[in-house]
C-alpha positions as CSV (number, residue, x, y, z in Angstrom):
1,M,131.6,109.4,57.4
2,A,129.9,109.9,54.1
3,Q,126.2,110.7,53.6
4,A,125.5,107.2,52.5
5,D,126.7,106.0,55.9
6,Y,124.2,108.2,57.8
7,F,121.5,107.0,55.4
8,A,122.4,103.3,56.0
9,L,122.3,103.9,59.7
10,V,118.8,105.4,59.6
11,F,117.8,102.5,57.3
12,F,119.1,100.0,59.8
13,I,117.2,101.7,62.7
14,A,114.0,101.9,60.7
15,A,114.2,98.2,59.7
16,W,114.7,97.3,63.4
17,A,111.7,99.5,64.4
18,L,109.6,98.0,61.6
19,F,110.3,94.5,62.6
20,N,109.5,95.3,66.3
21,W,106.1,96.7,65.1
22,L,105.3,93.7,62.8
23,T,105.9,91.3,65.7
24,S,104.0,93.3,68.3
25,V,100.6,93.4,66.5
26,D,98.2,90.5,66.6
27,R,98.3,89.9,62.9
28,T,100.7,90.7,60.0
29,F,100.3,89.6,56.4
30,T,97.0,88.3,57.7
31,R,99.2,85.8,59.7
32,V,99.9,85.4,63.4
33,S,103.6,85.4,64.4
34,I,105.3,82.5,66.0
35,S,105.9,84.7,69.1
36,R,102.1,85.3,69.4
37,G,101.6,81.5,69.1
38,M,104.1,80.8,71.8
39,A,102.3,83.3,74.1
40,I,99.1,81.3,73.6
41,H,101.0,78.1,74.5
42,R,102.5,79.8,77.6
43,T,99.0,80.7,78.7
44,R,97.8,77.1,78.2
45,W,100.9,75.7,80.1
46,I,100.4,77.9,83.2
47,R,96.6,77.2,83.3
48,N,97.2,73.5,82.9
49,S,99.3,73.6,86.1
50,L,96.2,74.3,88.1
51,T,94.9,70.8,87.3
52,R,97.8,69.0,89.0
53,D,99.6,69.1,92.4
54,L,103.0,67.9,91.2
55,K,104.6,71.0,89.6
56,M,108.1,69.8,89.4
57,I,108.0,69.8,85.6
58,D,106.8,73.4,85.6
59,T,109.6,74.5,87.8
60,Q,112.1,72.8,85.6
61,I,110.6,74.6,82.5
62,M,111.0,77.9,84.5
63,A,114.6,77.1,85.3
64,G,115.3,76.3,81.7
65,L,113.9,79.6,80.5
66,Q,115.9,81.5,83.1
67,N,119.1,79.6,82.3
68,G,118.8,80.2,78.6
69,T,118.3,83.9,79.2
70,G,121.3,84.0,81.5
71,F,123.5,82.3,78.8
72,F,122.6,85.0,76.3
73,A,123.1,87.8,78.9
74,S,126.7,86.5,79.5
75,T,127.3,86.2,75.7
76,S,126.2,89.8,75.2
77,L,128.5,91.0,78.0
78,L,131.4,89.1,76.4
79,A,130.7,90.6,73.0
80,L,130.5,94.1,74.6
81,G,133.9,93.5,76.2
82,G,135.2,92.4,72.8
83,C,134.0,95.7,71.3
84,F,136.0,97.7,73.9
85,A,139.0,95.5,73.2
86,L,138.6,96.2,69.6
87,L,138.7,99.9,70.2
88,G,142.0,99.5,72.1
89,A,143.5,97.7,69.1
90,T,142.5,100.0,66.3
91,D,146.0,100.3,64.8
92,Q,146.3,96.5,64.6
93,V,142.9,96.2,63.0
94,E,143.7,98.9,60.4
95,A,146.8,97.0,59.5
96,I,144.8,93.8,59.0
97,F,142.1,95.6,57.0
98,R,144.8,97.1,54.6
99,D,145.8,93.5,53.6
100,L,142.2,92.4,52.9
101,P,141.0,92.4,49.2
102,I,138.0,94.6,50.0
103,M,137.6,98.3,50.2
104,L,136.9,99.5,53.7
105,Q,135.6,103.1,54.1
106,G,135.5,105.6,56.8
107,G,139.0,105.8,58.2
108,R,140.0,105.5,61.8
109,Q,137.4,107.8,63.2
110,G,134.7,106.0,61.2
111,F,135.9,102.6,62.4
112,E,135.8,103.7,66.0
113,L,132.3,105.1,65.6
114,K,131.1,101.9,64.0
115,V,132.6,99.8,66.8
116,G,130.9,102.1,69.3
117,G,127.6,101.5,67.6
118,L,128.1,97.8,67.7
119,A,128.9,98.1,71.5
120,V,125.6,100.0,71.9
121,I,123.7,97.1,70.3
122,F,125.3,94.5,72.5
123,A,124.7,96.7,75.6
124,Y,121.0,97.0,74.6
125,S,120.8,93.2,74.2
126,F,122.5,92.7,77.6
127,F,120.0,94.9,79.4
128,K,117.1,93.1,77.7
129,F,118.4,89.7,78.6
130,G,119.3,90.9,82.1
131,W,115.8,92.2,82.7
132,S,114.3,89.1,81.1
133,Y,116.3,86.9,83.5
134,R,115.1,89.0,86.4
135,L,111.4,88.7,85.3
136,F,111.7,85.0,84.9
137,N,113.0,84.9,88.5
138,Y,109.9,86.9,89.6
139,C,107.8,84.6,87.5
140,S,109.1,81.6,89.4
141,I,108.3,83.2,92.7
142,L,104.8,84.0,91.6
143,F,104.4,80.5,90.3
144,G,105.1,79.2,93.8
145,G,101.9,81.0,94.9
146,V,99.8,79.2,92.4
147,P,97.2,77.1,94.4
148,M,97.2,73.3,94.4
149,H,94.4,71.5,92.5
150,G,92.3,71.1,95.6
151,D,92.5,74.8,96.5
152,T,91.7,75.6,92.8
153,L,88.5,73.7,93.1
154,K,87.5,75.5,96.3
155,D,88.1,79.0,94.8
156,P,88.5,78.9,91.0
157,G,88.5,82.7,90.8
158,K,91.5,83.2,93.1
159,A,93.4,80.4,91.4
160,E,92.7,82.0,87.9
161,R,94.0,85.4,89.1
162,A,97.1,83.8,90.5
163,A,97.7,81.9,87.3
164,Q,97.1,85.0,85.2
165,R,99.8,87.0,87.0
166,V,102.3,84.3,86.2
167,I,101.1,84.2,82.6
168,D,101.4,88.0,82.1
169,L,104.8,88.1,83.7
170,N,106.0,85.2,81.7
171,I,104.9,86.7,78.4
172,I,106.6,90.0,79.3
173,A,109.8,88.2,80.1
174,A,109.6,86.5,76.8
175,K,109.1,89.7,75.0
176,H,112.3,91.2,76.5
177,F,114.2,88.0,75.7
178,N,113.0,88.2,72.1
179,A,114.1,91.8,71.9
180,G,117.6,90.9,73.1
181,L,117.8,88.1,70.7
182,R,116.6,90.3,67.9
183,A,119.4,92.7,68.6
184,I,122.0,89.9,68.4
185,F,120.6,88.8,65.0
186,L,120.5,92.4,63.6
187,S,124.1,92.9,64.7
188,I,125.1,90.5,62.0
189,G,123.6,92.9,59.5
190,Y,125.4,95.8,61.2
191,L,128.8,94.1,60.5
192,G,128.3,95.0,56.9
193,W,128.9,98.6,57.8
194,F,132.6,97.8,58.3
195,V,132.8,97.2,54.6
196,N,130.7,100.1,53.4
197,A,127.2,101.6,53.6
198,Y,125.7,99.6,50.7
199,V,126.9,96.2,52.1
200,F,125.4,97.4,55.5
201,M,122.0,98.0,54.0
202,A,122.1,94.7,51.9
203,M,123.0,92.6,55.0
204,T,120.3,94.4,57.0
205,V,117.7,93.6,54.4
206,F,118.9,89.9,54.3
207,V,118.7,89.5,58.1
208,F,115.3,91.4,58.2
209,F,113.8,88.9,55.7
210,V,115.3,85.9,57.4
211,L,113.6,87.0,60.7
212,I,110.3,87.8,58.9
213,R,110.3,84.3,57.4
214,R,111.0,82.7,60.7
215,Q,108.2,84.6,62.4
216,F,105.5,84.3,59.7
217,F,106.3,81.7,57.1
218,S,108.5,79.0,58.7
219,E,107.8,75.3,59.4
220,A,108.3,76.0,63.0
221,R,105.5,78.6,63.0
222,E,103.2,76.1,61.3
223,A,104.0,73.5,64.0
224,V,103.4,76.0,66.8
225,L,100.1,77.3,65.5
226,R,98.6,74.0,64.5
227,D,95.3,73.3,66.1
228,I,95.2,76.5,68.2
229,E,91.6,77.5,68.4
230,E,92.3,81.1,69.5
231,I,93.9,81.9,66.1
């Protein structure tokens, strides 16, 4: 691979790390991210469950979160298997690439290394989704220990501690889910590397700014953060 390829790879990793940092701090661009806003709503939801005895709707929400995470974990595993299948069909892929009206650089060894990198991204996302799925499972168990409304009135401190455990674990599970989803999104930018390093960097920048807009400047963010007093 050429020097530009190594530079593009470092650029990709740096963009990934920068986005992780921007979404992990409380405020960026003097704005709160949609992920931070959803963490506040998760807190409100769990604490609100202390005021009612019928918690079927809460368990359904938990199940929905876990099922969504399981779907993406399965998708990542299928994508990972596709990468290994692609490595086993390098000759056929090269034949197809030769017929395309674009210039593909790197040769056979470069192609295999790029596919290996893509497999690493999908493996990372699978582990993130898998751990998130497990954490949502733990969260459901902890939620089962949240006191009923009558017990909450008798010992508010104990009820608050039980709810806080669920809140903390739910937010951690969501962070891992978001990390896995972020890897899936950035893999789209990574695909540009199969053309050349410059397309790789251009697609990475495009995906980066799409994600930044969704986190900090989208209509969805405005809807989530509307009327939140903590912001």
